[in-house]
N, C-alpha and C positions, 0 to 999 in steps of 0.2 A: 418458500424455496421451490426449486424446480422438480423435485423428486429424483434428480440425478444424484449419483454418489458425491458426497461432499468431502473435500480435502482441505487441509490448511495450506494457505498460500502466503508467501512473504514477498513484499515489495520493498525494495531498497532504492532510495532516491538520494542524489547528490546534486548540489548546485552546479550548474554549468559554469565553466570558467568565464564565459562571455556574458553571463547574466548580470542584469542591472538591478540593484536593490529596489529601485522605484517601480519595477515591474510587478513585484510580489503583491502589493496591495490591490492591484487591478484585478486579480483573479481570486481573491479570498472568498468573495461571495459565491463564486462558482464551485470552489472546493467545499465550502460549507454546505452548499446545496447537494453536492454529490454524496457527502458523508451523511447528511440528514436523510436523504432518500434511501441510502443503504440501511440505516438504522430503522427507518419507518417500516421497512419490510421484515423487521424482526431479526435482522442479521447483526452480527457482531464485527466490529472493526477496532482493533487495538493499534495505536500508533504513537510514536514519539520521536523526538530528535536524539541524535547522539551528541556527545560532549563537544564535538568540533563545531557545532552549530551550522554546519553546511550539509549534513547528512541525516537521513531519518529512515525508520523502518516501520512498516505497517503489516499487520497480520490479519488475515480474514479467513473465514470458513466459507467455502463456496464450491460449487461444481466447476468443472473445467470451463464450461461455457460462461458461467457467471463471472468467474475470475477474469477470463479474457475480455468480457464486456466492460467490467470495472476498470481493468488496466487500460483499455483503449480510451475510455472516458477520461481517465486520469492523464494519459499522455496528451489527449486533445486539449486539456486545460493547461497543463504544466510544461509542455515540451519546449516552450520558449525560454525557460530558465532552469529546468530540472532535467537530469539524465536519470531515468528510472529503469529498473529491471524487475521482473516478477518471476518467482520460482515456486514450485511446489515445495512444501516444507521438507519432504524427504530428499529433495534434490540438493539440499544444503546439509551435508553430513554433520557438521558441528551442531546445527540446530536440532537435528534428529537425535543426537546423543543427549543434548540438554533436555529434550522433551521426555526422555526415558529416565532421567535422573530424579531422585527424590531430593529436591532443593531446599529442604528445611534447614 
C-alpha cells in the first residue's frame, strides 16, 4: 500500500441501456487482469452481482489516490457497457449504518 490513510470504497455498476451482450466477453480478460493485479499487491476486493443481474457492487480498501486510479482503470475497461460510480463507504449512509451493526 502507499502509506496513505486507507478507507473503504464502494463501486456500484449498472449495465448501460445501450450495452450489447456480445461486448462483455471481449473485456473479461482485462477485468480479470485488473482484479488479479489488485490482489497481487495484497489488497482485498469484494464484489458480486445483485439479483437483477444487471447491477453489481465492489468494495475495496484503498487510499483516495489508489481508489481513484482503480476506478479510472475500471472505467477505461468497462465504460462501453457499464455505468459506474464510486463512493467512499461513509458517503453512503445506509452502508455506514450496516457497517456498525452486529449482523449475527
